[in-house]
PyMOL Python script that loads the backbone (N, CA, C, O; Angstrom):
from pymol import cmd

cmd.read_pdbstr("""\
ATOM      1  N   MET A   1      -5.081  -7.915 -11.961  1.00  0.00           N
ATOM      2  CA  MET A   1      -4.059  -8.804 -11.207  1.00  0.00           C
ATOM      3  C   MET A   1      -4.380 -10.262 -11.478  1.00  0.00           C
ATOM      4  O   MET A   1      -4.220 -11.088 -10.579  1.00  0.00           O
ATOM      5  N   SER A   2      -4.830 -10.620 -12.691  1.00  0.00           N
ATOM      6  CA  SER A   2      -5.150 -11.892 -13.088  1.00  0.00           C
ATOM      7  C   SER A   2      -4.004 -12.856 -12.861  1.00  0.00           C
ATOM      8  O   SER A   2      -2.913 -12.610 -13.376  1.00  0.00           O
ATOM      9  N   GLY A   3      -4.172 -13.869 -12.169  1.00  0.00           N
ATOM     10  CA  GLY A   3      -3.169 -14.927 -11.832  1.00  0.00           C
ATOM     11  C   GLY A   3      -2.231 -14.597 -10.798  1.00  0.00           C
ATOM     12  O   GLY A   3      -1.479 -15.463 -10.349  1.00  0.00           O
ATOM     13  N   ALA A   4      -2.215 -13.312 -10.348  1.00  0.00           N
ATOM     14  CA  ALA A   4      -1.202 -12.850  -9.300  1.00  0.00           C
ATOM     15  C   ALA A   4      -1.986 -13.130  -7.919  1.00  0.00           C
ATOM     16  O   ALA A   4      -3.188 -12.882  -7.823  1.00  0.00           O
ATOM     17  N   PRO A   5      -1.289 -13.621  -6.939  1.00  0.00           N
ATOM     18  CA  PRO A   5      -1.714 -13.721  -5.560  1.00  0.00           C
ATOM     19  C   PRO A   5      -2.055 -12.450  -5.026  1.00  0.00           C
ATOM     20  O   PRO A   5      -1.431 -11.446  -5.367  1.00  0.00           O
ATOM     21  N   GLY A   6      -3.141 -12.407  -4.088  1.00  0.00           N
ATOM     22  CA  GLY A   6      -3.479 -11.315  -3.369  1.00  0.00           C
ATOM     23  C   GLY A   6      -2.680 -11.109  -1.939  1.00  0.00           C
ATOM     24  O   GLY A   6      -1.860 -11.948  -1.567  1.00  0.00           O
ATOM     25  N   LEU A   7      -2.934 -10.115  -1.289  1.00  0.00           N
ATOM     26  CA  LEU A   7      -2.178 -10.028   0.022  1.00  0.00           C
ATOM     27  C   LEU A   7      -3.135 -10.526   1.084  1.00  0.00           C
ATOM     28  O   LEU A   7      -4.358 -10.408   1.010  1.00  0.00           O
ATOM     29  N   GLY A   8      -2.507 -11.062   2.024  1.00  0.00           N
ATOM     30  CA  GLY A   8      -3.344 -11.593   3.294  1.00  0.00           C
ATOM     31  C   GLY A   8      -2.663 -11.111   4.588  1.00  0.00           C
ATOM     32  O   GLY A   8      -1.672 -10.382   4.619  1.00  0.00           O
ATOM     33  N   LEU A   9      -3.343 -11.627   5.691  1.00  0.00           N
ATOM     34  CA  LEU A   9      -2.803 -11.250   6.937  1.00  0.00           C
ATOM     35  C   LEU A   9      -1.411 -11.606   7.217  1.00  0.00           C
ATOM     36  O   LEU A   9      -0.754 -10.981   8.050  1.00  0.00           O
ATOM     37  N   SER A  10      -0.921 -12.629   6.521  1.00  0.00           N
ATOM     38  CA  SER A  10       0.461 -13.167   6.701  1.00  0.00           C
ATOM     39  C   SER A  10       1.423 -12.139   6.149  1.00  0.00           C
ATOM     40  O   SER A  10       2.620 -12.224   6.424  1.00  0.00           O
ATOM     41  N   ASN A  11       0.916 -11.102   5.326  1.00  0.00           N
ATOM     42  CA  ASN A  11       1.879 -10.136   4.739  1.00  0.00           C
ATOM     43  C   ASN A  11       1.906  -8.902   5.488  1.00  0.00           C
ATOM     44  O   ASN A  11       2.633  -7.989   5.097  1.00  0.00           O
ATOM     45  N   LEU A  12       1.119  -8.759   6.633  1.00  0.00           N
ATOM     46  CA  LEU A  12       1.199  -7.483   7.365  1.00  0.00           C
ATOM     47  C   LEU A  12       2.575  -7.120   7.804  1.00  0.00           C
ATOM     48  O   LEU A  12       3.276  -7.962   8.365  1.00  0.00           O
ATOM     49  N   GLY A  13       3.011  -5.870   7.572  1.00  0.00           N
ATOM     50  CA  GLY A  13       4.353  -5.398   7.902  1.00  0.00           C
ATOM     51  C   GLY A  13       5.253  -5.570   6.762  1.00  0.00           C
ATOM     52  O   GLY A  13       6.369  -5.053   6.796  1.00  0.00           O
ATOM     53  N   GLU A  14       4.848  -6.275   5.725  1.00  0.00           N
ATOM     54  CA  GLU A  14       5.876  -6.218   4.623  1.00  0.00           C
ATOM     55  C   GLU A  14       5.804  -4.998   3.753  1.00  0.00           C
ATOM     56  O   GLU A  14       4.819  -4.260   3.738  1.00  0.00           O
ATOM     57  N   ARG A  15       6.980  -4.795   2.965  1.00  0.00           N
ATOM     58  CA  ARG A  15       7.002  -3.576   2.052  1.00  0.00           C
ATOM     59  C   ARG A  15       6.369  -4.108   0.749  1.00  0.00           C
ATOM     60  O   ARG A  15       6.577  -5.256   0.357  1.00  0.00           O
ATOM     61  N   VAL A  16       5.615  -3.254   0.119  1.00  0.00           N
ATOM     62  CA  VAL A  16       4.893  -3.683  -1.145  1.00  0.00           C
ATOM     63  C   VAL A  16       4.817  -2.472  -2.012  1.00  0.00           C
ATOM     64  O   VAL A  16       4.803  -1.328  -1.556  1.00  0.00           O
ATOM     65  N   SER A  17       4.771  -2.759  -3.242  1.00  0.00           N
ATOM     66  CA  SER A  17       4.522  -1.789  -4.460  1.00  0.00           C
ATOM     67  C   SER A  17       3.477  -2.240  -5.124  1.00  0.00           C
ATOM     68  O   SER A  17       3.512  -3.384  -5.578  1.00  0.00           O
ATOM     69  N   ILE A  18       2.308  -1.388  -5.308  1.00  0.00           N
ATOM     70  CA  ILE A  18       1.182  -1.671  -5.827  1.00  0.00           C
ATOM     71  C   ILE A  18       0.737  -0.639  -6.920  1.00  0.00           C
ATOM     72  O   ILE A  18       0.510   0.529  -6.604  1.00  0.00           O
ATOM     73  N   LEU A  19       0.612  -1.095  -8.243  1.00  0.00           N
ATOM     74  CA  LEU A  19       0.176  -0.302  -9.206  1.00  0.00           C
ATOM     75  C   LEU A  19      -1.308  -0.463  -9.440  1.00  0.00           C
ATOM     76  O   LEU A  19      -1.685  -1.584  -9.782  1.00  0.00           O
ATOM     77  N   PHE A  20      -2.181   0.477  -9.307  1.00  0.00           N
ATOM     78  CA  PHE A  20      -3.600   0.313  -9.293  1.00  0.00           C
ATOM     79  C   PHE A  20      -4.286   1.255 -10.214  1.00  0.00           C
ATOM     80  O   PHE A  20      -3.744   2.298 -10.577  1.00  0.00           O
ATOM     81  N   SER A  21      -5.586   0.864 -10.632  1.00  0.00           N
ATOM     82  CA  SER A  21      -6.331   1.794 -11.469  1.00  0.00           C
ATOM     83  C   SER A  21      -7.140   2.740 -10.593  1.00  0.00           C
ATOM     84  O   SER A  21      -7.538   2.389  -9.482  1.00  0.00           O
ATOM     85  N   ILE A  22      -7.373   3.916 -11.093  1.00  0.00           N
ATOM     86  CA  ILE A  22      -8.200   4.802 -10.406  1.00  0.00           C
ATOM     87  C   ILE A  22      -9.314   5.443 -11.379  1.00  0.00           C
ATOM     88  O   ILE A  22      -9.104   5.547 -12.588  1.00  0.00           O
ATOM     89  N   GLU A  23     -10.382   5.818 -10.837  1.00  0.00           N
ATOM     90  CA  GLU A  23     -11.574   6.262 -11.650  1.00  0.00           C
ATOM     91  C   GLU A  23     -11.685   7.687 -11.436  1.00  0.00           C
ATOM     92  O   GLU A  23     -11.343   8.222 -10.382  1.00  0.00           O
ATOM     93  N   GLY A  24     -12.242   8.409 -12.598  1.00  0.00           N
ATOM     94  CA  GLY A  24     -12.680   9.664 -12.462  1.00  0.00           C
ATOM     95  C   GLY A  24     -11.586  10.705 -13.177  1.00  0.00           C
ATOM     96  O   GLY A  24     -11.849  11.897 -13.331  1.00  0.00           O
ATOM     97  N   ASP A  25     -10.499  10.181 -13.536  1.00  0.00           N
ATOM     98  CA  ASP A  25      -9.483  11.175 -14.103  1.00  0.00           C
ATOM     99  C   ASP A  25      -8.870  10.517 -15.292  1.00  0.00           C
ATOM    100  O   ASP A  25      -7.810   9.905 -15.167  1.00  0.00           O
ATOM    101  N   PRO A  26      -9.530  10.618 -16.530  1.00  0.00           N
ATOM    102  CA  PRO A  26      -9.098   9.996 -17.799  1.00  0.00           C
ATOM    103  C   PRO A  26      -7.569  10.269 -18.031  1.00  0.00           C
ATOM    104  O   PRO A  26      -6.855   9.405 -18.540  1.00  0.00           O
ATOM    105  N   GLU A  27      -7.121  11.409 -17.672  1.00  0.00           N
ATOM    106  CA  GLU A  27      -5.829  11.846 -17.956  1.00  0.00           C
ATOM    107  C   GLU A  27      -4.709  11.024 -17.076  1.00  0.00           C
ATOM    108  O   GLU A  27      -3.558  10.820 -17.460  1.00  0.00           O
ATOM    109  N   HIS A  28      -5.252  10.600 -15.851  1.00  0.00           N
ATOM    110  CA  HIS A  28      -4.315   9.694 -15.014  1.00  0.00           C
ATOM    111  C   HIS A  28      -5.069   8.571 -14.491  1.00  0.00           C
ATOM    112  O   HIS A  28      -5.522   8.608 -13.347  1.00  0.00           O
ATOM    113  N   PRO A  29      -5.232   7.567 -15.265  1.00  0.00           N
ATOM    114  CA  PRO A  29      -6.031   6.386 -14.870  1.00  0.00           C
ATOM    115  C   PRO A  29      -5.312   5.474 -13.997  1.00  0.00           C
ATOM    116  O   PRO A  29      -5.982   4.519 -13.605  1.00  0.00           O
ATOM    117  N   PHE A  30      -4.116   5.538 -13.603  1.00  0.00           N
ATOM    118  CA  PHE A  30      -3.381   4.671 -12.727  1.00  0.00           C
ATOM    119  C   PHE A  30      -2.565   5.428 -11.642  1.00  0.00           C
ATOM    120  O   PHE A  30      -2.312   6.616 -11.839  1.00  0.00           O
ATOM    121  N   SER A  31      -2.151   4.831 -10.540  1.00  0.00           N
ATOM    122  CA  SER A  31      -1.470   5.350  -9.504  1.00  0.00           C
ATOM    123  C   SER A  31      -0.672   4.199  -9.035  1.00  0.00           C
ATOM    124  O   SER A  31      -0.897   3.030  -9.349  1.00  0.00           O
ATOM    125  N   GLU A  32       0.405   4.666  -8.156  1.00  0.00           N
ATOM    126  CA  GLU A  32       1.345   3.617  -7.574  1.00  0.00           C
ATOM    127  C   GLU A  32       1.509   3.960  -6.129  1.00  0.00           C
ATOM    128  O   GLU A  32       1.655   5.124  -5.756  1.00  0.00           O
ATOM    129  N   VAL A  33       1.483   2.915  -5.302  1.00  0.00           N
ATOM    130  CA  VAL A  33       1.850   3.271  -3.990  1.00  0.00           C
ATOM    131  C   VAL A  33       2.959   2.291  -3.432  1.00  0.00           C
ATOM    132  O   VAL A  33       2.881   1.083  -3.656  1.00  0.00           O
ATOM    133  N   VAL A  34       3.936   2.814  -2.739  1.00  0.00           N
ATOM    134  CA  VAL A  34       5.076   1.888  -2.152  1.00  0.00           C
ATOM    135  C   VAL A  34       4.979   2.243  -0.678  1.00  0.00           C
ATOM    136  O   VAL A  34       4.873   3.396  -0.262  1.00  0.00           O
ATOM    137  N   GLY A  35       5.028   1.082   0.124  1.00  0.00           N
ATOM    138  CA  GLY A  35       4.975   1.283   1.434  1.00  0.00           C
ATOM    139  C   GLY A  35       4.815   0.032   2.291  1.00  0.00           C
ATOM    140  O   GLY A  35       4.973  -1.074   1.773  1.00  0.00           O
ATOM    141  N   VAL A  36       4.526   0.152   3.499  1.00  0.00           N
ATOM    142  CA  VAL A  36       4.235  -1.069   4.275  1.00  0.00           C
ATOM    143  C   VAL A  36       2.839  -1.377   4.497  1.00  0.00           C
ATOM    144  O   VAL A  36       2.053  -0.497   4.845  1.00  0.00           O
ATOM    145  N   LEU A  37       2.438  -2.744   4.290  1.00  0.00           N
ATOM    146  CA  LEU A  37       1.119  -3.124   4.476  1.00  0.00           C
ATOM    147  C   LEU A  37       0.699  -3.035   5.889  1.00  0.00           C
ATOM    148  O   LEU A  37       1.307  -3.762   6.674  1.00  0.00           O
ATOM    149  N   MET A  38      -0.239  -2.265   6.353  1.00  0.00           N
ATOM    150  CA  MET A  38      -0.595  -2.245   7.620  1.00  0.00           C
ATOM    151  C   MET A  38      -2.089  -2.835   7.993  1.00  0.00           C
ATOM    152  O   MET A  38      -2.436  -3.076   9.149  1.00  0.00           O
ATOM    153  N   ARG A  39      -2.817  -3.005   6.969  1.00  0.00           N
ATOM    154  CA  ARG A  39      -4.120  -3.655   7.243  1.00  0.00           C
ATOM    155  C   ARG A  39      -4.712  -4.267   5.983  1.00  0.00           C
ATOM    156  O   ARG A  39      -4.589  -3.747   4.875  1.00  0.00           O
ATOM    157  N   VAL A  40      -5.339  -5.366   6.210  1.00  0.00           N
ATOM    158  CA  VAL A  40      -6.072  -6.127   5.058  1.00  0.00           C
ATOM    159  C   VAL A  40      -7.422  -6.396   5.529  1.00  0.00           C
ATOM    160  O   VAL A  40      -7.629  -7.087   6.527  1.00  0.00           O
ATOM    161  N   THR A  41      -8.487  -5.785   4.730  1.00  0.00           N
ATOM    162  CA  THR A  41      -9.853  -6.027   5.172  1.00  0.00           C
ATOM    163  C   THR A  41     -10.449  -6.909   4.090  1.00  0.00           C
ATOM    164  O   THR A  41     -10.299  -6.740   2.880  1.00  0.00           O
ATOM    165  N   ASP A  42     -11.145  -7.872   4.680  1.00  0.00           N
ATOM    166  CA  ASP A  42     -12.026  -8.948   3.844  1.00  0.00           C
ATOM    167  C   ASP A  42     -11.108  -9.545   2.927  1.00  0.00           C
ATOM    168  O   ASP A  42     -11.426  -9.524   1.738  1.00  0.00           O
ATOM    169  N   ALA A  43      -9.910 -10.131   3.296  1.00  0.00           N
ATOM    170  CA  ALA A  43      -8.905 -10.629   2.609  1.00  0.00           C
ATOM    171  C   ALA A  43      -9.318 -11.732   1.345  1.00  0.00           C
ATOM    172  O   ALA A  43      -8.743 -11.791   0.258  1.00  0.00           O
ATOM    173  N   ASP A  44     -10.223 -12.401   1.697  1.00  0.00           N
ATOM    174  CA  ASP A  44     -10.695 -13.507   0.692  1.00  0.00           C
ATOM    175  C   ASP A  44     -11.918 -13.143   0.184  1.00  0.00           C
ATOM    176  O   ASP A  44     -12.470 -13.966  -0.547  1.00  0.00           O
ATOM    177  N   GLY A  45     -12.512 -12.013   0.420  1.00  0.00           N
ATOM    178  CA  GLY A  45     -13.863 -11.556   0.061  1.00  0.00           C
ATOM    179  C   GLY A  45     -13.878 -10.674  -1.160  1.00  0.00           C
ATOM    180  O   GLY A  45     -12.841 -10.236  -1.659  1.00  0.00           O
ATOM    181  N   PRO A  46     -15.138 -10.417  -1.648  1.00  0.00           N
ATOM    182  CA  PRO A  46     -15.161  -9.620  -2.803  1.00  0.00           C
ATOM    183  C   PRO A  46     -14.876  -8.150  -2.523  1.00  0.00           C
ATOM    184  O   PRO A  46     -14.677  -7.414  -3.490  1.00  0.00           O
ATOM    185  N   GLN A  47     -14.840  -7.678  -1.342  1.00  0.00           N
ATOM    186  CA  GLN A  47     -14.620  -6.353  -0.922  1.00  0.00           C
ATOM    187  C   GLN A  47     -13.210  -6.104  -0.326  1.00  0.00           C
ATOM    188  O   GLN A  47     -12.993  -5.177   0.454  1.00  0.00           O
ATOM    189  N   ALA A  48     -12.168  -7.075  -0.781  1.00  0.00           N
ATOM    190  CA  ALA A  48     -10.792  -7.054  -0.200  1.00  0.00           C
ATOM    191  C   ALA A  48     -10.253  -5.643  -0.484  1.00  0.00           C
ATOM    192  O   ALA A  48     -10.394  -5.088  -1.574  1.00  0.00           O
ATOM    193  N   CYS A  49      -9.583  -5.065   0.647  1.00  0.00           N
ATOM    194  CA  CYS A  49      -8.956  -3.798   0.559  1.00  0.00           C
ATOM    195  C   CYS A  49      -7.620  -3.861   1.489  1.00  0.00           C
ATOM    196  O   CYS A  49      -7.498  -4.497   2.535  1.00  0.00           O
ATOM    197  N   TYR A  50      -6.660  -3.049   0.851  1.00  0.00           N
ATOM    198  CA  TYR A  50      -5.325  -3.102   1.432  1.00  0.00           C
ATOM    199  C   TYR A  50      -5.116  -1.586   1.894  1.00  0.00           C
ATOM    200  O   TYR A  50      -5.438  -0.611   1.215  1.00  0.00           O
ATOM    201  N   SER A  51      -4.542  -1.546   3.121  1.00  0.00           N
ATOM    202  CA  SER A  51      -4.083  -0.099   3.565  1.00  0.00           C
ATOM    203  C   SER A  51      -2.572  -0.195   3.581  1.00  0.00           C
ATOM    204  O   SER A  51      -2.017  -1.120   4.173  1.00  0.00           O
ATOM    205  N   ILE A  52      -1.890   0.757   2.932  1.00  0.00           N
ATOM    206  CA  ILE A  52      -0.487   0.790   2.771  1.00  0.00           C
ATOM    207  C   ILE A  52      -0.134   2.141   3.379  1.00  0.00           C
ATOM    208  O   ILE A  52      -0.801   3.137   3.101  1.00  0.00           O
ATOM    209  N   VAL A  53       0.946   2.187   4.237  1.00  0.00           N
ATOM    210  CA  VAL A  53       1.451   3.392   4.745  1.00  0.00           C
ATOM    211  C   VAL A  53       2.760   3.764   4.144  1.00  0.00           C
ATOM    212  O   VAL A  53       3.781   3.094   4.298  1.00  0.00           O
ATOM    213  N   ARG A  54       2.679   4.940   3.401  1.00  0.00           N
ATOM    214  CA  ARG A  54       4.012   5.496   2.787  1.00  0.00           C
ATOM    215  C   ARG A  54       4.914   5.949   3.840  1.00  0.00           C
ATOM    216  O   ARG A  54       4.595   6.029   5.027  1.00  0.00           O
ATOM    217  N   ARG A  55       6.062   6.243   3.349  1.00  0.00           N
ATOM    218  CA  ARG A  55       7.091   6.631   4.108  1.00  0.00           C
ATOM    219  C   ARG A  55       6.869   7.999   4.862  1.00  0.00           C
ATOM    220  O   ARG A  55       7.334   8.281   5.967  1.00  0.00           O
ATOM    221  N   SER A  56       6.104   8.770   4.095  1.00  0.00           N
ATOM    222  CA  SER A  56       5.524  10.179   4.580  1.00  0.00           C
ATOM    223  C   SER A  56       4.538   9.930   5.856  1.00  0.00           C
ATOM    224  O   SER A  56       4.369  10.802   6.709  1.00  0.00           O
ATOM    225  N   GLY A  57       3.976   8.796   5.897  1.00  0.00           N
ATOM    226  CA  GLY A  57       3.025   8.548   6.933  1.00  0.00           C
ATOM    227  C   GLY A  57       1.591   8.643   6.447  1.00  0.00           C
ATOM    228  O   GLY A  57       0.626   8.430   7.181  1.00  0.00           O
ATOM    229  N   GLU A  58       1.508   8.974   5.169  1.00  0.00           N
ATOM    230  CA  GLU A  58       0.209   8.911   4.368  1.00  0.00           C
ATOM    231  C   GLU A  58      -0.298   7.444   4.270  1.00  0.00           C
ATOM    232  O   GLU A  58       0.465   6.522   3.981  1.00  0.00           O
ATOM    233  N   VAL A  59      -1.568   7.279   4.515  1.00  0.00           N
ATOM    234  CA  VAL A  59      -2.152   5.921   4.307  1.00  0.00           C
ATOM    235  C   VAL A  59      -2.912   5.902   3.064  1.00  0.00           C
ATOM    236  O   VAL A  59      -3.772   6.749   2.819  1.00  0.00           O
ATOM    237  N   VAL A  60      -2.572   4.840   2.185  1.00  0.00           N
ATOM    238  CA  VAL A  60      -3.441   4.782   0.930  1.00  0.00           C
ATOM    239  C   VAL A  60      -4.230   3.513   0.978  1.00  0.00           C
ATOM    240  O   VAL A  60      -3.693   2.449   1.287  1.00  0.00           O
ATOM    241  N   GLU A  61      -5.612   3.620   0.647  1.00  0.00           N
ATOM    242  CA  GLU A  61      -6.371   2.534   0.602  1.00  0.00           C
ATOM    243  C   GLU A  61      -6.514   2.013  -0.869  1.00  0.00           C
ATOM    244  O   GLU A  61      -6.789   2.782  -1.790  1.00  0.00           O
ATOM    245  N   VAL A  62      -6.325   0.746  -1.034  1.00  0.00           N
ATOM    246  CA  VAL A  62      -6.427   0.202  -2.416  1.00  0.00           C
ATOM    247  C   VAL A  62      -7.323  -1.043  -2.461  1.00  0.00           C
ATOM    248  O   VAL A  62      -7.051  -2.016  -1.758  1.00  0.00           O
ATOM    249  N   ARG A  63      -8.335  -1.028  -3.236  1.00  0.00           N
ATOM    250  CA  ARG A  63      -9.265  -2.114  -3.442  1.00  0.00           C
ATOM    251  C   ARG A  63      -8.451  -3.240  -4.295  1.00  0.00           C
ATOM    252  O   ARG A  63      -7.712  -2.997  -5.249  1.00  0.00           O
ATOM    253  N   ARG A  64      -8.732  -4.468  -3.774  1.00  0.00           N
ATOM    254  CA  ARG A  64      -8.003  -5.602  -4.591  1.00  0.00           C
ATOM    255  C   ARG A  64      -8.426  -5.611  -6.027  1.00  0.00           C
ATOM    256  O   ARG A  64      -7.554  -5.827  -6.869  1.00  0.00           O
ATOM    257  N   ASP A  65      -9.606  -5.410  -6.390  1.00  0.00           N
ATOM    258  CA  ASP A  65     -10.140  -5.391  -7.753  1.00  0.00           C
ATOM    259  C   ASP A  65      -9.559  -4.287  -8.608  1.00  0.00           C
ATOM    260  O   ASP A  65      -9.753  -4.324  -9.824  1.00  0.00           O
ATOM    261  N   ALA A  66      -8.844  -3.285  -8.046  1.00  0.00           N
ATOM    262  CA  ALA A  66      -8.186  -2.186  -8.828  1.00  0.00           C
ATOM    263  C   ALA A  66      -6.692  -2.465  -8.910  1.00  0.00           C
ATOM    264  O   ALA A  66      -5.971  -1.681  -9.526  1.00  0.00           O
ATOM    265  N   VAL A  67      -6.215  -3.505  -8.340  1.00  0.00           N
ATOM    266  CA  VAL A  67      -4.657  -3.793  -8.475  1.00  0.00           C
ATOM    267  C   VAL A  67      -4.393  -4.179  -9.738  1.00  0.00           C
ATOM    268  O   VAL A  67      -5.145  -5.043 -10.188  1.00  0.00           O
ATOM    269  N   LEU A  68      -3.493  -3.760 -10.466  1.00  0.00           N
ATOM    270  CA  LEU A  68      -2.954  -4.097 -11.652  1.00  0.00           C
ATOM    271  C   LEU A  68      -1.625  -5.011 -11.608  1.00  0.00           C
ATOM    272  O   LEU A  68      -1.434  -5.991 -12.329  1.00  0.00           O
ATOM    273  N   SER A  69      -0.822  -4.554 -10.717  1.00  0.00           N
ATOM    274  CA  SER A  69       0.469  -5.058 -10.361  1.00  0.00           C
ATOM    275  C   SER A  69       0.838  -5.076  -9.003  1.00  0.00           C
ATOM    276  O   SER A  69       0.716  -4.023  -8.377  1.00  0.00           O
ATOM    277  N   LEU A  70       1.280  -6.112  -8.414  1.00  0.00           N
ATOM    278  CA  LEU A  70       1.623  -6.161  -7.054  1.00  0.00           C
ATOM    279  C   LEU A  70       3.028  -6.896  -6.840  1.00  0.00           C
ATOM    280  O   LEU A  70       3.300  -7.986  -7.343  1.00  0.00           O
ATOM    281  N   LYS A  71       3.837  -6.185  -6.067  1.00  0.00           N
ATOM    282  CA  LYS A  71       5.275  -6.664  -5.838  1.00  0.00           C
ATOM    283  C   LYS A  71       5.567  -6.638  -4.384  1.00  0.00           C
ATOM    284  O   LYS A  71       5.447  -5.613  -3.712  1.00  0.00           O
ATOM    285  N   LEU A  72       5.979  -7.863  -3.875  1.00  0.00           N
ATOM    286  CA  LEU A  72       6.411  -7.787  -2.480  1.00  0.00           C
ATOM    287  C   LEU A  72       7.955  -7.416  -2.493  1.00  0.00           C
ATOM    288  O   LEU A  72       8.699  -7.978  -3.296  1.00  0.00           O
ATOM    289  N   MET A  73       8.383  -6.566  -1.695  1.00  0.00           N
ATOM    290  CA  MET A  73       9.707  -6.082  -1.708  1.00  0.00           C
ATOM    291  C   MET A  73      10.574  -6.683  -0.691  1.00  0.00           C
ATOM    292  O   MET A  73      10.114  -6.958   0.417  1.00  0.00           O
ATOM    293  N   ALA A  74      11.877  -6.919  -1.014  1.00  0.00           N
ATOM    294  CA  ALA A  74      12.733  -7.532  -0.013  1.00  0.00           C
ATOM    295  C   ALA A  74      12.876  -6.760   1.206  1.00  0.00           C
ATOM    296  O   ALA A  74      12.948  -5.534   1.115  1.00  0.00           O
ATOM    297  N   PRO A  75      12.929  -7.367   2.411  1.00  0.00           N
ATOM    298  CA  PRO A  75      13.149  -6.566   3.670  1.00  0.00           C
ATOM    299  C   PRO A  75      14.419  -5.726   3.543  1.00  0.00           C
ATOM    300  O   PRO A  75      15.388  -6.154   2.915  1.00  0.00           O
ATOM    301  N   GLY A  76      14.418  -4.576   4.115  1.00  0.00           N
ATOM    302  CA  GLY A  76      15.659  -3.784   4.008  1.00  0.00           C
ATOM    303  C   GLY A  76      15.909  -3.092   2.705  1.00  0.00           C
ATOM    304  O   GLY A  76      16.925  -2.418   2.539  1.00  0.00           O
ATOM    305  N   ALA A  77      14.913  -3.261   1.690  1.00  0.00           N
ATOM    306  CA  ALA A  77      15.018  -2.550   0.318  1.00  0.00           C
ATOM    307  C   ALA A  77      15.043  -1.041   0.606  1.00  0.00           C
ATOM    308  O   ALA A  77      14.030  -0.521   1.074  1.00  0.00           O
ATOM    309  N   GLY A  78      16.083  -0.343   0.369  1.00  0.00           N
ATOM    310  CA  GLY A  78      15.956   1.128   0.471  1.00  0.00           C
ATOM    311  C   GLY A  78      16.246   1.568   1.917  1.00  0.00           C
ATOM    312  O   GLY A  78      16.163   0.767   2.849  1.00  0.00           O
ATOM    313  N   PRO A  79      16.587   2.858   2.085  1.00  0.00           N
ATOM    314  CA  PRO A  79      16.804   3.324   3.392  1.00  0.00           C
ATOM    315  C   PRO A  79      15.560   3.366   4.307  1.00  0.00           C
ATOM    316  O   PRO A  79      14.450   3.641   3.852  1.00  0.00           O
ATOM    317  N   ILE A  80      15.766   3.096   5.551  1.00  0.00           N
ATOM    318  CA  ILE A  80      14.642   3.174   6.537  1.00  0.00           C
ATOM    319  C   ILE A  80      14.697   4.520   7.128  1.00  0.00           C
ATOM    320  O   ILE A  80      15.672   4.904   7.774  1.00  0.00           O
ATOM    321  N   ARG A  81      13.565   5.300   6.889  1.00  0.00           N
ATOM    322  CA  ARG A  81      13.513   6.541   7.533  1.00  0.00           C
ATOM    323  C   ARG A  81      12.230   6.822   8.312  1.00  0.00           C
ATOM    324  O   ARG A  81      11.142   6.402   7.919  1.00  0.00           O
ATOM    325  N   ARG A  82      12.381   7.532   9.409  1.00  0.00           N
ATOM    326  CA  ARG A  82      11.252   7.830  10.224  1.00  0.00           C
ATOM    327  C   ARG A  82      10.252   8.717   9.522  1.00  0.00           C
ATOM    328  O   ARG A  82      10.614   9.811   9.089  1.00  0.00           O
ATOM    329  N   PRO A  83       8.884   8.249   9.378  1.00  0.00           N
ATOM    330  CA  PRO A  83       7.865   9.062   8.673  1.00  0.00           C
ATOM    331  C   PRO A  83       7.890  10.341   9.379  1.00  0.00           C
ATOM    332  O   PRO A  83       8.077  10.381  10.595  1.00  0.00           O
ATOM    333  N   ALA A  84       7.706  11.411   8.654  1.00  0.00           N
ATOM    334  CA  ALA A  84       7.529  12.801   9.150  1.00  0.00           C
ATOM    335  C   ALA A  84       6.271  13.024  10.150  1.00  0.00           C
ATOM    336  O   ALA A  84       6.221  13.798  11.106  1.00  0.00           O
ATOM    337  N   SER A  85       5.356  12.221   9.717  1.00  0.00           N
ATOM    338  CA  SER A  85       4.131  12.269  10.736  1.00  0.00           C
ATOM    339  C   SER A  85       4.350  11.888  12.074  1.00  0.00           C
ATOM    340  O   SER A  85       3.554  12.248  12.940  1.00  0.00           O
ATOM    341  N   TRP A  86       5.517  11.076  12.394  1.00  0.00           N
ATOM    342  CA  TRP A  86       5.759  10.647  13.619  1.00  0.00           C
ATOM    343  C   TRP A  86       6.350  11.729  14.489  1.00  0.00           C
ATOM    344  O   TRP A  86       6.251  11.689  15.716  1.00  0.00           O
ATOM    345  N   ASP A  87       6.992  12.736  13.811  1.00  0.00           N
ATOM    346  CA  ASP A  87       7.623  13.814  14.498  1.00  0.00           C
ATOM    347  C   ASP A  87       6.623  14.604  15.208  1.00  0.00           C
ATOM    348  O   ASP A  87       5.579  14.907  14.632  1.00  0.00           O
ATOM    349  N   VAL A  88       6.870  14.988  16.495  1.00  0.00           N
ATOM    350  CA  VAL A  88       5.999  15.898  17.367  1.00  0.00           C
ATOM    351  C   VAL A  88       6.792  17.188  17.740  1.00  0.00           C
ATOM    352  O   VAL A  88       7.842  17.074  18.373  1.00  0.00           O
ATOM    353  N   ALA A  89       6.374  18.279  17.407  1.00  0.00           N
ATOM    354  CA  ALA A  89       6.969  19.433  17.850  1.00  0.00           C
ATOM    355  C   ALA A  89       6.950  19.614  19.393  1.00  0.00           C
ATOM    356  O   ALA A  89       5.894  19.623  20.026  1.00  0.00           O
ATOM    357  N   GLY A  90       8.144  19.753  19.951  1.00  0.00           N
ATOM    358  CA  GLY A  90       8.138  20.055  21.354  1.00  0.00           C
ATOM    359  C   GLY A  90       7.961  21.435  21.830  1.00  0.00           C
ATOM    360  O   GLY A  90       8.091  22.332  20.997  1.00  0.00           O
ATOM    361  N   ASP A  91       7.672  21.750  23.096  1.00  0.00           N
ATOM    362  CA  ASP A  91       7.340  23.076  23.416  1.00  0.00           C
ATOM    363  C   ASP A  91       8.683  23.745  23.781  1.00  0.00           C
ATOM    364  O   ASP A  91       8.681  24.890  24.232  1.00  0.00           O
ATOM    365  N   GLY A  92       9.858  23.040  23.592  1.00  0.00           N
ATOM    366  CA  GLY A  92      11.225  23.635  23.878  1.00  0.00           C
ATOM    367  C   GLY A  92      11.371  24.391  25.101  1.00  0.00           C
ATOM    368  O   GLY A  92      12.456  24.898  25.387  1.00  0.00           O
TER     369      GLY A  92
END
""", "prot")
cmd.dss("prot")
cmd.show_as("cartoon", "prot")
cmd.util.cbc("prot")
cmd.orient("prot")
């Protein structure tokens, strides 16, 4: 992420797209997450980490030092859908 700004507390609630490196699988050295930034830990420190919640409700943790590309997305980009994890089966 050389030269690109990191995410901070002021970005909480914003939609982001992050391409990041992963270790342990030489066949798939990269991954991407698109979702809403819900937590930033140690924003300015060496252990900075971002928690992004995907539309499905899955939370993905990304270390800042693993970020290869970061994009803030415009509000309202794409349809807003309720994450499946929010649905609770009723007893009917």
